[in-house]
DSSP file (Angstrom, degrees, kcal/mol; ACC not computed):
  #  RESIDUE AA STRUCTURE BP1 BP2  ACC     N-H-->O    O-->H-N    N-H-->O    O-->H-N    TCO  KAPPA ALPHA  PHI   PSI    X-CA   Y-CA   Z-CA
    1    1 A M     >        0   0    0      0, 0.0     4,-2.1     0, 0.0     5,-0.2   0.000 360.0 360.0 360.0 -31.3   12.4  -62.1   -3.0
    2    2 A L  H  >  +     0   0    0      1,-0.2     4,-2.5     2,-0.2     5,-0.2   0.908 360.0  52.4 -61.0 -42.3   11.2  -61.7   -6.6
    3    3 A C  H  > S+     0   0    0      1,-0.2     4,-2.6     2,-0.2    -1,-0.2   0.915 109.0  49.7 -60.5 -43.6    8.4  -59.3   -5.6
    4    4 A N  H  > S+     0   0    0      1,-0.2     4,-2.6     2,-0.2    -1,-0.2   0.902 110.5  50.6 -61.9 -40.7   10.8  -57.1   -3.7
    5    5 A H  H  X S+     0   0    0     -4,-2.1     4,-2.4     2,-0.2    -2,-0.2   0.924 111.9  46.6 -63.8 -45.2   13.1  -57.0   -6.7
    6    6 A V  H  X S+     0   0    0     -4,-2.5     4,-2.2     2,-0.2    -2,-0.2   0.913 113.2  49.5 -64.2 -42.7   10.3  -56.0   -9.1
    7    7 A L  H  X S+     0   0    0     -4,-2.6     4,-2.3     2,-0.2    -2,-0.2   0.911 110.4  50.3 -62.9 -43.2    9.0  -53.4   -6.6
    8    8 A D  H  X S+     0   0    0     -4,-2.6     4,-0.9     1,-0.2    -2,-0.2   0.919 110.9  49.2 -60.6 -44.0   12.5  -51.9   -6.2
    9    9 A D  H  < S+     0   0    0     -4,-2.4     3,-0.4     1,-0.2    -1,-0.2   0.897 112.5  48.7 -62.0 -39.7   12.9  -51.7  -10.0
   10   10 A F  H  < S+     0   0    0     -4,-2.2    -2,-0.2     1,-0.2    -1,-0.2   0.882 113.4  44.9 -69.6 -38.6    9.5  -50.0  -10.4
   11   11 A T  H  < S+     0   0    0     -4,-2.3    -1,-0.2    -5,-0.2    -2,-0.2   0.517  87.1 112.9 -88.0  -4.2   10.1  -47.4   -7.7
   12   12 A N  S  < S-     0   0    0     -4,-0.9     2,-0.3    -3,-0.4    -3,-0.0  -0.335  80.4 -97.8 -65.1 150.8   13.6  -46.5   -8.8
   13   13 A D        -     0   0    0      1,-0.1    -1,-0.1     5,-0.0    -2,-0.1  -0.528  32.0-169.9 -70.1 130.3   14.2  -43.0  -10.2
   14   14 A W        -     0   0    0      1,-0.4     4,-0.3    -2,-0.3    -1,-0.1   0.397  54.3 -86.5-101.0   1.6   14.2  -43.0  -14.0
   15   15 A G     >  -     0   0    0      1,-0.1     4,-2.8     2,-0.1    -1,-0.4  -0.185  48.5 -73.9 105.3 157.1   15.4  -39.5  -14.3
   16   16 A P  H  > S+     0   0    0      0, 0.0     4,-2.0     0, 0.0     5,-0.2   0.860 126.3  48.1 -58.1 -42.4   13.4  -36.2  -14.4
   17   17 A E  H  > S+     0   0    0      2,-0.2     4,-2.0     1,-0.2     5,-0.1   0.952 117.1  40.3 -66.5 -49.8   12.0  -36.5  -17.9
   18   18 A I  H  > S+     0   0    0     -4,-0.3     4,-2.8     1,-0.2     5,-0.2   0.895 112.7  56.5 -66.7 -39.6   10.7  -40.0  -17.5
   19   19 A D  H  X S+     0   0    0     -4,-2.8     4,-2.3     1,-0.2    -1,-0.2   0.901 108.1  48.2 -58.1 -41.3    9.5  -39.4  -13.9
   20   20 A R  H  X S+     0   0    0     -4,-2.0     4,-2.4    -5,-0.2    -1,-0.2   0.909 112.0  49.1 -65.4 -42.2    7.4  -36.4  -15.2
   21   21 A E  H  X S+     0   0    0     -4,-2.0     4,-2.3     2,-0.2    -2,-0.2   0.909 112.3  47.7 -64.5 -41.9    5.9  -38.6  -18.0
   22   22 A V  H  X S+     0   0    0     -4,-2.8     4,-2.8     2,-0.2     5,-0.2   0.911 110.9  51.7 -64.9 -42.3    5.1  -41.4  -15.6
   23   23 A E  H  X S+     0   0    0     -4,-2.3     4,-2.3    -5,-0.2    -2,-0.2   0.916 110.7  48.2 -60.8 -43.6    3.5  -38.9  -13.2
   24   24 A T  H  X S+     0   0    0     -4,-2.4     4,-1.9     2,-0.2    -1,-0.2   0.916 112.7  49.0 -62.3 -43.5    1.3  -37.5  -16.0
   25   25 A Y  H  X S+     0   0    0     -4,-2.3     4,-2.1     2,-0.2    -2,-0.2   0.925 111.6  48.1 -62.2 -46.7    0.3  -41.0  -17.0
   26   26 A V  H  X S+     0   0    0     -4,-2.8     4,-1.9     1,-0.2    -1,-0.2   0.892 110.3  51.8 -64.7 -40.2   -0.6  -42.1  -13.5
   27   27 A K  H  X S+     0   0    0     -4,-2.3     4,-1.7    -5,-0.2    -1,-0.2   0.884 108.4  52.5 -63.5 -37.1   -2.6  -38.9  -12.9
   28   28 A G  H  X S+     0   0    0     -4,-1.9     4,-2.2     1,-0.2    -2,-0.2   0.897 106.6  52.4 -63.5 -40.7   -4.5  -39.7  -16.2
   29   29 A L  H  X S+     0   0    0     -4,-2.1     4,-2.5     1,-0.2    -1,-0.2   0.880 106.2  54.6 -61.9 -37.5   -5.2  -43.2  -14.9
   30   30 A Q  H  X S+     0   0    0     -4,-1.9     4,-2.5     2,-0.2    -1,-0.2   0.902 108.2  48.4 -63.1 -41.0   -6.7  -41.7  -11.7
   31   31 A V  H  X S+     0   0    0     -4,-1.7     4,-2.8     2,-0.2     5,-0.2   0.927 111.8  49.0 -64.9 -44.9   -9.0  -39.5  -13.7
   32   32 A V  H  X S+     0   0    0     -4,-2.2     4,-2.4     1,-0.2    -2,-0.2   0.913 112.3  49.0 -60.9 -43.0  -10.2  -42.5  -15.8
   33   33 A D  H  X S+     0   0    0     -4,-2.5     4,-2.2     2,-0.2    -1,-0.2   0.910 111.7  49.0 -63.3 -43.1  -10.7  -44.5  -12.7
   34   34 A L  H  X S+     0   0    0     -4,-2.5     4,-2.5     2,-0.2    -2,-0.2   0.934 111.7  48.5 -61.8 -47.2  -12.7  -41.7  -11.1
   35   35 A M  H  X S+     0   0    0     -4,-2.8     4,-2.5     1,-0.2     5,-0.2   0.903 110.8  50.7 -63.1 -41.5  -14.9  -41.2  -14.2
   36   36 A G  H  X S+     0   0    0     -4,-2.4     4,-2.5    -5,-0.2    -1,-0.2   0.906 111.3  48.8 -61.8 -41.4  -15.6  -44.9  -14.4
   37   37 A G  H  X S+     0   0    0     -4,-2.2     4,-2.5     2,-0.2    -2,-0.2   0.902 111.3  49.0 -64.8 -42.1  -16.6  -45.0  -10.7
   38   38 A L  H  X S+     0   0    0     -4,-2.5     4,-2.5     2,-0.2    -2,-0.2   0.909 112.4  48.0 -65.5 -41.8  -18.9  -42.0  -11.1
   39   39 A L  H  X S+     0   0    0     -4,-2.5     4,-1.6     2,-0.2    -2,-0.2   0.932 112.5  48.9 -63.9 -45.1  -20.6  -43.5  -14.1
   40   40 A G  H  X S+     0   0    0     -4,-2.5     4,-1.1    -5,-0.2    -2,-0.2   0.916 112.6  48.5 -59.5 -43.6  -21.0  -46.8  -12.4
   41   41 A W  H  X S+     0   0    0     -4,-2.5     4,-0.9     1,-0.2     3,-0.5   0.915 107.8  54.1 -63.8 -43.6  -22.5  -45.1   -9.4
   42   42 A S  H  < S+     0   0    0     -4,-2.5     6,-0.5     1,-0.3     7,-0.4   0.800 112.1  44.3 -66.9 -26.7  -24.9  -43.0  -11.4
   43   43 A F  H  < S+     0   0    0     -4,-1.6    -1,-0.3    -3,-0.2    -2,-0.2   0.654 111.9  53.3 -87.9 -15.6  -26.4  -46.1  -13.1
   44   44 A N  H  < S+     0   0    0     -4,-1.1     2,-0.3    -3,-0.5    -2,-0.2   0.481 107.3  56.0 -96.9  -2.9  -26.6  -48.1   -9.9
   45   45 A T  S  < S-     0   0    0     -4,-0.9     4,-0.4    -3,-0.1     3,-0.2  -0.749  80.1-127.6-117.5 170.2  -28.5  -45.5   -7.9
   46   46 A E  S  > S+     0   0    0     -2,-0.3     4,-1.1     1,-0.2     6,-0.1   0.315  80.8 103.3 -97.5   8.1  -31.8  -43.8   -8.8
   47   47 A R  T  4 S+     0   0    0      1,-0.2    -1,-0.2     2,-0.1    -5,-0.1   0.906  94.4  16.0 -59.8 -46.2  -30.5  -40.3   -8.4
   48   48 A Y  T  4 S+     0   0    0     -6,-0.5    -1,-0.2    -3,-0.2    -2,-0.1   0.828 140.1  22.8 -99.9 -36.3  -30.1  -39.4  -12.0
   49   49 A F  T >4 S-     0   0    0     -7,-0.4     3,-2.0    -4,-0.4    -2,-0.1   0.370  83.4-155.3-117.3   3.3  -32.2  -41.9  -14.0
   50   50 A G  G >< S-     0   0    0     -4,-1.1     3,-0.8     1,-0.3    -1,-0.3  -0.283  72.0 -20.6  57.7-136.8  -34.7  -43.2  -11.5
   51   51 A K  G 3  S+     0   0    0      1,-0.2     3,-0.4     2,-0.1    -1,-0.3   0.506 130.5  75.7 -80.3  -4.3  -36.0  -46.7  -12.3
   52   52 A E  G X>  +     0   0    0     -3,-2.0     4,-2.5     1,-0.2     3,-1.0   0.332  57.2 108.5 -91.2   7.1  -35.0  -46.2  -16.0
   53   53 A A  H <> S+     0   0    0     -3,-0.8     4,-2.6     1,-0.3    -1,-0.2   0.869  78.2  51.7 -55.0 -41.1  -31.2  -46.7  -15.5
   54   54 A K  H 34 S+     0   0    0     -3,-0.4    -1,-0.3     1,-0.2    -2,-0.1   0.794 113.2  46.0 -68.4 -26.4  -31.2  -50.1  -17.2
   55   55 A V  H <> S+     0   0    0     -3,-1.0     4,-0.5    -4,-0.1     6,-0.3   0.866 116.6  43.9 -79.8 -38.9  -33.0  -48.5  -20.2
   56   56 A V  H >X S+     0   0    0     -4,-2.5     4,-2.8     1,-0.2     3,-0.6   0.877 100.8  69.4 -73.3 -39.9  -30.7  -45.5  -20.4
   57   57 A K  H 3< S+     0   0    0     -4,-2.6    -1,-0.2    -5,-0.2    -2,-0.1   0.846  92.3  53.8 -56.0 -45.9  -27.4  -47.2  -19.9
   58   58 A P  H 34 S+     0   0    0      0, 0.0    -1,-0.2     0, 0.0    -2,-0.1   0.871 131.1  11.0 -62.2 -36.3  -27.0  -49.1  -23.2
   59   59 A N  H << S-     0   0    0     -3,-0.6    -2,-0.2    -4,-0.5    -3,-0.1   0.460  91.6-128.6-122.3  -2.7  -27.5  -46.1  -25.5
   60   60 A C     <  +     0   0    0     -4,-2.8     2,-0.5     1,-0.2    -3,-0.2   0.778  57.2 145.2  58.9  30.6  -27.3  -43.1  -23.1
   61   61 A L        -     0   0    0     -5,-0.5     2,-0.5    -6,-0.3    -1,-0.2  -0.877  31.1-163.4 -99.8 130.2  -30.6  -41.7  -24.4
   62   62 A V        -     0   0    0     -2,-0.5     2,-0.6    -3,-0.1   -13,-0.0  -0.941  16.2-135.5-116.0 129.6  -32.7  -39.9  -21.7
   63   63 A T        -     0   0    0     -2,-0.5     2,-0.2     1,-0.0    -7,-0.0  -0.750  28.1-142.5 -82.7 121.2  -36.3  -39.1  -22.2
   64   64 A L        -     0   0    0     -2,-0.6     3,-0.1     1,-0.1    -1,-0.0  -0.528  13.4-112.8 -86.2 151.3  -36.8  -35.6  -20.9
   65   65 A L        -     0   0    0     -2,-0.2    -1,-0.1     1,-0.1     3,-0.1  -0.399  46.6 -86.0 -72.7 156.2  -39.9  -34.4  -19.1
   66   66 A P        -     0   0    0      0, 0.0     2,-0.3     0, 0.0    -1,-0.1  -0.304  51.4 -99.3 -62.5 151.5  -42.2  -31.8  -20.8
   67   67 A R        -     0   0    0     -3,-0.1     2,-0.4     1,-0.1    -3,-0.0  -0.541  33.6-135.2 -74.2 133.2  -41.2  -28.2  -20.4
   68   68 A H              0   0    0     -2,-0.3    -1,-0.1     1,-0.1    -3,-0.0  -0.717 360.0 360.0 -89.6 138.5  -43.1  -26.3  -17.7
   69   69 A K              0   0    0     -2,-0.4    -1,-0.1     0, 0.0    -2,-0.0   0.416 360.0 360.0-106.1 360.0  -44.4  -22.9  -18.6
């Protein structure tokens, strides 16, 4: 019963101003979660950094290929 009570308290309407602030906060969390997932994926695949992902990840420095003329 305690879980239901806590859930009810959380989902209750807090009023228009607080509801807008909570919505903005939750949307921000979604963006942070998305960015973290994308970063994790890009270091766990060879798409962007090839076999060098473990070298690139700690300092985010990428060795560029020579420029083609």
